[in-house]
C-alpha positions in Angstrom: 17.0 18.9 -15.6 18.5 18.5 -12.4 17.5 14.8 -10.4 17.1 14.9 -6.9 17.8 12.2 -5.3 17.4 10.8 -1.6 18.7 7.7 -0.7 17.3 5.4 2.3 20.1 3.3 3.8 20.4 1.9 7.6 23.8 -0.2 7.1 26.6 3.0 6.9 29.1 1.3 4.7 25.7 0.8 2.2 24.7 4.4 2.1 28.7 5.4 1.7 28.6 3.9 -1.1 25.0 4.9 -2.6 26.5 8.3 -2.0 29.6 7.9 -3.9 28.0 6.5 -6.9 25.4 9.2 -6.8 28.0 12.1 -6.6 29.4 11.0 -9.9 25.9 11.3 -11.7 25.4 14.1 -14.8 22.3 16.6 -13.4 22.3 14.5 -10.0 21.5 16.6 -7.0 21.6 13.7 -3.8 20.4 14.6 -0.7 22.5 13.3 2.4 20.9 10.0 3.1 18.4 8.9 5.7 19.1 5.8 8.3 15.8 4.6 8.7 11.8 4.1 7.3 10.7 6.8 10.3 13.1 9.4 9.1 12.1 8.9 5.0 8.9 9.3 5.7 8.9 12.5 8.3 12.2 14.0 5.6 9.1 13.3 2.7 6.2 14.4 4.5 8.0 17.8 5.9 9.2 18.7 2.2 5.3 17.9 0.9 3.5 20.4 3.1 6.5 23.3 2.3 5.8 22.9 -1.4 5.2 20.2 -3.7 8.5 21.4 -5.8 10.4 20.5 -2.4 10.2 16.9 -3.3 13.0 14.7 -4.4 12.4 13.0 -8.1 13.4 9.6 -6.8 14.0 8.1 -3.5 16.4 4.7 -3.3 15.8 2.0 -0.5 17.5 -0.3 0.6 17.0 -4.0 1.7 18.2 -3.4 4.8 16.3 -0.2 5.8 14.3 -1.0 9.1 12.2 -0.6 11.1 9.4 -0.7 8.3 10.6 -4.1 6.1 12.1 -2.6 2.4 8.5 -3.5 0.4 6.1 -2.4 3.0 8.0 1.1 3.5 8.2 1.5 -1.0 4.1 0.8 -0.5 4.1 3.8 1.8 6.0 6.2 -0.1 4.3 5.0 -3.2 0.9 5.4 -1.7 1.2 8.8 0.3 3.4 10.5 -2.2 3.0 9.0 -6.1 4.6 11.3 -7.3 8.2 10.2 -6.0 9.8 7.8 -8.2 10.9 4.4 -5.7 14.1 2.4 -6.5 14.8 -0.7 -4.6 18.5 -1.2 -4.2 18.8 -5.2 -3.6 21.2 -8.1 -3.5 18.6 -10.5 -4.9 17.5 -8.6 -8.1 16.0 -11.8 -9.3 12.2 -12.7 -10.9 10.4 -12.7 -7.5 12.0 -10.0 -5.7 11.8 -8.0 -9.3 7.9 -8.6 -9.4 7.4 -7.8 -5.9 9.4 -4.5 -5.9 6.9 -3.7 -8.3 4.0 -4.9 -7.1 4.6 -2.8 -3.7 4.9 0.6 -6.4 8.5 0.1 -6.8 9.7 1.9 -10.2 13.2 -0.4 -10.8 15.3 -2.6 -9.0 19.0 -2.1 -8.6 21.2 -5.7 -7.8 23.9 -5.0 -5.2 27.4 -4.9 -5.2 26.3 -1.7 -7.0 27.2 -0.5 -11.0 27.4 3.1 -12.1 25.6 2.1 -15.5 22.9 0.9 -14.0 22.5 3.0 -11.1 22.3 5.4 -13.9 19.9 4.2 -16.0 17.5 3.0 -13.2 17.7 6.4 -11.4 17.1 8.4 -14.4 13.5 6.0 -15.8 12.7 6.7 -12.4 13.6 10.5 -12.6 11.9 11.0 -16.2 8.5 8.9 -14.2 8.9 11.4 -12.0 8.7 14.8 -14.2 5.8 13.2 -16.1 3.7 12.0 -13.4 4.1 15.9 -11.4 3.0 17.4 -15.5 0.2 15.2 -15.5 -1.0 15.7 -11.7 -0.4 19.3 -12.0 0.8 21.4 -8.7 -1.9 21.3 -6.3 0.1 20.2 -2.9 -2.5 17.6 -2.0 -1.7 15.6 -4.5 1.0 14.4 -2.1 -0.7 13.8 0.6 -1.7 10.5 -0.4 -5.1 9.5 -1.4 -7.9 9.8 0.8 -6.3 12.4 2.8 -5.8 11.9 7.0 -4.5 8.6 8.8 -5.2 9.4 12.6 -4.2 7.5 15.9 -6.0 7.8 19.2 -3.9 6.2 22.2 -4.4 6.4 25.5 -1.9 6.6 28.1 -3.6 3.5 30.0 -7.0 1.9 30.3 -9.9 4.0 31.0 -8.7 7.2 29.8 -11.1 8.0 27.3 -9.3 6.9 24.5 -12.3 5.2 23.0 -14.8 7.9 23.3 -12.8 10.4 22.4 -11.9 8.2 18.9 -15.3 8.2 18.2 -16.1 11.7 18.9 -13.8 13.1 16.4 -14.8 10.5 13.6 -18.5 11.9 14.3 -17.3 14.9 14.0 -15.4 14.9 10.7 -18.2 13.2 9.3 -20.8 16.3 10.3 -18.7 18.2 8.6 -19.1 16.5 5.4 -15.9 14.1 4.9 -15.9 10.1 4.0 -14.9 8.9 7.2 -14.3 5.5 8.5 -13.5 4.7 12.5 -11.1 1.5 13.0 -11.3 -0.2 16.7 -7.6 -1.4 16.5 -7.6 -2.2 20.3 -7.8 -6.1 19.0 -8.6 -7.8 22.7 -11.0 -5.2 24.0 -12.4 -3.1 21.0 -15.7 -1.1 22.3 -16.1 1.0 19.6 -19.3 -1.1 18.4 -21.1 -1.2 22.0 -20.4 2.5 22.7 -22.6 2.7 19.3 -25.1 -0.3 19.0 -23.6 -2.2 16.9 -23.2 -5.6 16.1 -21.7 -7.4 12.4 -20.2 -10.7 11.8 -17.1 -8.9 10.1 -14.3 -7.5 11.7 -10.3 -7.0 10.8 -9.2 -9.8 11.5 -11.1 -10.7 8.3 -8.3 -8.8 6.2 -5.9 -9.9 8.4 -4.6 -12.9 6.2 -6.0 -10.7 3.0 -2.3 -9.3 1.5 -4.6 -7.4 -1.8 -7.7 -6.1 -0.3 -9.7 -4.5 -3.7 -12.4 -2.4 -2.2 -15.0 -5.2 -3.1 -13.0 -7.3 0.0 -13.1 -3.7 2.3 -16.6 -2.9 1.4 -17.6 -6.5 2.4 -16.1 -6.1 5.9 -16.7 -2.3 6.5 -20.0 -1.5 8.4 -21.8 0.7 7.2 -23.8 3.1 9.8 -26.7 5.1 10.0 -24.4 7.8 11.4 -22.4 8.5 7.8 -19.2 6.3 10.0 -17.9 3.3 7.7 -17.2 1.2 11.1 -14.4 -1.6 10.7 -14.8 -3.0 14.1 -12.6 -5.3 16.7 -12.9 -8.9 16.4 -15.8 -9.6 19.2 -13.3 -13.2 20.2 -10.0 -10.9 21.4 -7.8 -14.0 20.4 -8.3 -13.4 16.8 -6.9 -10.2 18.0 -3.1 -11.8 17.5 -4.1 -12.3 13.3 -3.5 -8.7 12.6 0.3 -8.5 12.9 2.4 -5.6 11.9 2.0 -6.2 7.8 -1.7 -7.3 8.3 -2.2 -3.5 9.8 -0.4 -1.3 7.2 -2.2 -3.1 4.0 -5.3 -2.9 5.5 -5.1 1.1 7.1 -3.5 1.8 3.3 -6.5 0.1 2.1 -8.5 2.1 4.0 -6.5 5.5 3.3 -7.2 5.0 -0.1 -10.9 4.5 -0.2 -11.3 7.2 3.1 -10.6 10.9 3.3 -10.6 10.6 7.5 -9.4 6.9 9.2 -9.8 6.9 12.6 -8.2 4.3 14.9 -8.3 3.6 17.9 -5.4 2.0 19.3 -5.9 1.6 22.8 -4.1 1.7 25.5 -1.7 -1.6 24.5 1.4 -1.3 22.2 1.4 -4.5 19.8 2.6 -4.9 16.3 -0.3 -4.0 14.6 -1.4 -0.5 16.4 2.1 0.0 16.2 2.4 0.0 12.6 -0.8 2.4 12.5 0.5 4.8 14.4 4.4 5.4 12.8 1.5 5.6 9.5 -0.4 8.2 11.1 -0.7 11.5 9.9 -1.6 12.8 13.4 -1.1 10.7 16.5 -3.3 11.7 19.6 -2.5 10.3 23.0 -5.1 11.0 24.8 -4.3 11.3 29.0 -6.3 12.3 32.5 -4.4 15.0 34.6 -3.0 12.2 37.0 0.3 11.5 38.4 0.0 7.8 37.1 -1.4 8.7 34.2 1.1 10.9 33.1 3.9 8.6 34.0 2.0 6.1 32.3 2.6 8.3 29.0 5.6 9.8 29.7 6.2 5.9 29.3 4.4 4.8 26.6 6.3 8.2 24.6 9.6 7.1 25.3 9.3 3.4 24.3 7.2 4.8 20.9 10.6 6.6 20.2 12.8 3.5 21.4 11.1 1.7 18.5 11.0 4.3 16.2 7.3 4.2 15.7 6.9 8.4 17.0 8.9 11.3 18.2 7.4 12.8 21.2 7.6 15.8 19.7 5.6 14.7 16.5 2.5 13.5 19.3 -0.4 15.4 20.3 -1.3 15.6 23.8 -5.3 15.7 24.8 -5.5 15.9 28.0 -8.6 14.6 29.5 -11.1 15.3 32.3 -9.5 18.4 33.4 -10.6 20.8 35.2 -9.3 25.0 36.5 -9.0 22.9 40.0 -7.1 19.9 38.5 -3.4 20.3 40.1 -1.1 19.1 37.3 -2.1 21.1 34.1 -1.7 20.5 30.1 1.6 23.1 30.0 3.1 20.6 32.9 2.6 17.4 30.9 3.6 18.8 28.0 7.1 19.9 29.7 7.3 16.0 31.1 6.1 14.2 27.9 7.5 16.2 24.9 4.8 16.1 22.8 2.3 18.6 22.2 -0.2 19.1 24.5 -3.4 20.6 22.0 -5.0 24.4 22.9 -8.5 22.2 24.1 -8.7 20.5 27.5 -11.6 18.5 27.9 -13.2 18.8 31.0 -14.1 16.4 33.3 -18.0 16.0 33.0 -18.6 12.6 33.2 -22.5 12.8 34.5 -23.2 14.1 30.7 -21.8 10.7 29.4 -22.9 8.3 31.6 -27.1 7.9 29.8 -25.4 7.4 26.4 -22.2 5.4 27.3 -24.7 3.1 29.2 -27.1 3.2 26.5 -24.2 2.2 23.8 -25.3 5.1 21.8 -22.7 8.3 22.1 -23.9 9.5 18.7 -26.8 10.9 21.3 -24.8 12.5 23.2 -27.0 16.0 23.4 -25.0 19.1 21.2 -24.6 21.1 24.4 -22.4 18.7 26.3 -19.2 20.8 27.5 -16.9 17.3 27.1 -18.6 17.2 23.0 -18.5 20.7 22.1 -14.7 20.3 23.4 -13.7 17.5 21.5 -15.4 18.8 18.2 -13.5 21.7 18.6 -10.3 19.6 19.2 -11.2 17.9 16.0 -11.1 21.1 14.3 -7.6 22.1 15.9 -6.0 18.6 14.7 -7.8 19.1 11.0 -10.3 16.7 10.9 -13.0 18.4 9.7 -13.6 20.2 6.2 -13.9 24.0 6.8 -16.3 26.4 5.9 -15.8 28.2 2.7 -13.4 31.2 3.6 -12.6 29.8 7.2 -9.3 30.0 8.7 -8.2 26.2 9.4 -7.4 27.2 13.2 -10.9 28.8 13.1 -12.5 25.9 14.9 -10.1 26.3 17.9 -9.8 30.0 18.1 -10.4 31.5 21.2 -10.5 28.7 23.9 -10.5 29.7 27.1 -8.4 26.6 28.0 -5.6 28.0 25.4 -3.5 29.4 28.4 -3.4 27.3 31.3 -1.2 28.4 34.2 0.5 25.5 36.1 0.3 24.8 39.9 3.3 23.3 42.0 1.7 22.1 45.2 0.0 18.8 45.6 1.1 15.5 43.9 2.7 17.9 41.2 6.5 17.6 43.2 6.1 13.9 42.9 5.9 14.3 39.1 8.7 16.3 38.9 10.8 14.2 40.8 10.3 11.0 39.3 10.5 13.2 35.3 14.0 12.1 35.1 12.6 8.5 36.0 
């Protein structure tokens, strides 16, 4: 049996050394090393989407991989691709590191400098484990999407573009379709999910920040089960407590939620923090909300470029939702797509705040009338993004089909000229 091996090493010298030794292993098929955690997760996600059989049996993670620390990366791979055997390569092969690696989901630990015999033994053991797990689980592609299915982040290009309202409606649509859905408020200093749904609860996401092993019981105590069917994990009432939720805490919390819910919708607000950047990186679907005006589109472009510099998310892997759109808008979604290099969704959200004002002011957006054009657009978008449970026999893209805003014209007058001048800025 041929063993497919995917090494992940940020250090070029280490990558060459690993590749050289792997090429000497019998019946081994090593892939080209990937240089960072983002590329590794993207590669595994793409292979898993094609077929189970395309996934490597073994992934080697070097201790100096980045930007996600090696142990956190191992935990993420083990959670999302549970039948891939992950092996840590570390200069410290002591009991403490070994225990931490096993707790994170690794199937072995290889010490540095590399030795052929140890590498061969660890790779063989991880490969045998992987084959056994795949045989036990069967060949359903859903096995590799990770327990709990999708994590969806909703981020605003700037404040006031409708980020929280969009996230809440996505979650309500998913819950109405029958999915067990969690809605997380990761706008840590100014979160308003509770206000939009008229919910007050003593617990918040900050209460989970210092807990390294988040058990189902601990998670249940922090989550509010709302009458809408949503499980709510709210932002702290005291904004300063948001600093307690750092990148590592966010990864643990999102991982725990992913393991329990079919869909996790995260409101990331409009400010980039370590916590919400980690959430965006972990997300299966990353949504960026903008409005069709010059200032906001430039903010969207700035945010996408920041994500790319920080290796959080590639622009082409980001779904752009255009809020408050009308056919008379100077800046159309197709132009926004060209400027930001993101993927504009087919369904824009119309400018109809009068439909929303009463329920927003009352803090009961769950009571928005089904005839609302805004609600219809957002629920259609939820289907377009794959957040809903499709009816039996329905096509996955049916929810977004026939949308009159699918092909949108670009008008060149007015502020478009200003925006184009700033495209390369």
